[in-house]
C-alpha positions as CSV (number, residue, x, y, z in Angstrom):
1,X,82.0,96.5,118.0
2,X,81.3,96.9,114.3
3,X,81.3,100.4,112.8
4,X,78.1,101.3,111.1
5,X,78.4,102.2,107.4
6,X,76.7,105.6,107.5
7,X,79.2,107.1,109.9
8,X,82.1,105.2,108.3
9,X,81.8,107.2,105.1
10,X,81.7,110.5,106.9
11,X,84.5,112.0,108.9
12,X,85.1,109.0,111.2
13,X,88.4,107.2,110.8
14,X,88.1,103.4,110.3
15,X,90.5,100.5,109.8
16,X,90.8,99.0,106.4
17,X,92.7,96.1,104.9
18,X,94.6,96.7,101.7
19,X,94.9,93.9,99.1
20,X,96.2,93.8,95.5
21,X,93.8,92.5,92.8
22,X,95.3,92.5,89.4
23,X,97.1,95.8,88.8
24,X,95.1,97.6,91.5
25,X,95.3,98.1,95.2
26,X,92.1,98.1,97.2
27,X,91.1,98.9,100.7
28,X,88.1,97.3,102.4
29,X,86.6,98.0,105.9
30,X,88.3,95.7,108.4
31,X,85.1,95.0,110.3
32,X,83.8,93.2,107.2
33,X,86.8,90.9,106.9
34,X,86.2,87.6,108.7
35,X,89.4,85.7,107.6
36,X,92.3,85.9,105.3
37,X,93.4,82.4,104.1
38,X,95.7,81.0,101.4
39,X,94.1,80.6,98.0
40,X,91.6,77.8,97.9
41,X,91.1,74.9,95.4
42,X,88.3,76.1,93.2
43,X,85.6,74.1,91.4
44,X,84.3,75.8,88.3
45,X,80.6,76.6,88.1
46,X,79.4,75.9,84.5
47,X,77.6,78.9,83.0
48,X,78.8,81.3,85.7
49,X,79.9,84.8,84.8
50,X,83.6,85.8,84.7
51,X,83.4,87.5,88.1
52,X,82.7,84.1,89.8
53,X,86.0,82.3,90.2
54,X,84.3,79.1,91.4
55,X,83.1,77.2,94.4
56,X,85.3,76.1,97.3
57,X,84.9,74.2,100.5
58,X,85.5,76.2,103.7
59,X,85.1,74.5,107.1
60,X,83.1,71.8,105.4
61,X,80.6,74.2,103.7
62,X,80.4,75.3,100.1
63,X,81.3,79.0,99.5
64,X,81.2,81.0,96.3
65,X,84.5,82.7,95.5
66,X,84.4,85.9,93.5
67,X,87.3,87.3,91.5
68,X,88.1,90.7,93.1
69,X,90.1,91.6,90.0
70,X,87.1,91.1,87.7
71,X,84.7,92.8,90.2
72,X,86.7,96.0,90.2
73,X,87.6,95.7,86.5
74,X,91.3,95.9,87.2
75,X,93.9,95.2,84.5
76,X,95.9,92.0,85.1
77,X,98.9,92.6,87.3
78,X,102.1,90.6,87.9
79,X,101.6,86.9,88.7
80,X,100.5,86.3,92.2
81,X,103.3,84.8,94.3
82,X,101.0,84.0,97.3
83,X,97.4,84.4,96.3
84,X,94.8,84.7,99.0
85,X,91.1,84.3,99.6
86,X,89.3,86.8,101.8
87,X,86.2,85.7,103.6
88,X,84.1,88.9,103.9
89,X,80.6,89.9,104.9
90,X,78.7,91.5,102.1
91,X,75.3,93.1,102.0
92,X,73.5,95.6,104.4
93,X,71.5,94.4,107.4
94,X,71.2,90.9,106.0
95,X,74.8,90.0,105.7
96,X,76.3,86.9,104.1
97,X,79.8,85.6,103.7
98,X,81.5,85.3,100.4
99,X,85.1,84.7,99.3
100,X,87.1,87.2,97.3
101,X,90.1,85.9,95.4
102,X,93.0,88.4,95.5
103,X,96.6,88.4,94.6
104,X,98.4,89.8,97.6
105,X,97.6,91.0,101.1
106,X,98.7,94.4,102.1
107,X,98.6,96.4,105.3
108,X,95.9,97.5,107.8
109,X,95.5,101.2,107.4
110,X,93.3,104.0,108.8
111,X,91.1,105.8,106.3
112,X,88.8,108.8,106.8
113,X,85.5,108.7,104.9
114,X,85.8,112.3,103.9
115,X,89.1,111.6,102.2
116,X,87.5,109.2,99.8
117,X,87.1,111.0,96.5
118,X,85.8,110.2,93.0
119,X,82.7,108.7,91.7
120,X,81.1,105.8,93.6
121,X,80.3,102.9,91.2
122,X,79.1,99.6,92.3
123,X,81.5,98.0,94.7
124,X,84.0,100.9,94.5
125,X,83.1,103.7,96.9
126,X,85.8,105.9,95.5
127,X,89.6,106.3,95.8
128,X,91.9,107.4,98.6
129,X,95.6,108.4,98.6
130,X,97.9,106.1,100.7
131,X,101.6,105.7,100.8
132,X,101.6,103.4,97.7
133,X,99.4,105.8,95.7
134,X,95.7,105.6,95.0
135,X,93.7,102.7,96.4
136,X,90.2,101.8,95.4
137,X,88.0,101.9,98.5
138,X,85.4,99.1,98.5
139,X,81.9,99.2,99.9
140,X,81.2,95.6,100.7
141,X,77.6,96.4,101.6
142,X,77.1,97.2,97.9
143,X,78.2,93.6,96.9
144,X,75.3,91.9,98.6
145,X,71.7,91.8,97.5
146,X,68.9,94.2,98.4
147,X,67.8,94.0,102.1
């Protein structure tokens, strides 16, 4: 059962996956994560913006891979020892799958929507305090186009 976003951001606890992108840790709602795989071979897209890492083949299909570091405007971090690609659902009711290039997988944690503080801007819903410090909580619905 998928959690609905309106209740997710209130007082209901939800599971989130943490990942490192650049020098920042992020948490994204686990129901939106389809797969976590090793970093994919990317093919550059001429004329694409810096947030688009490239195009990759996943299960025989082309998939746009976005740089999570660029999307959240994180400063560069240490070199990624085992970079990953997250296949996630973005958008609202009309969901689509995109890839997010990240530097390191983290843990699955529980977050409570009411504990997310700070301004919501674009993909970043706010910040929450976890054991490793502050994490940027991502609203993957905001990444997709208008429904």
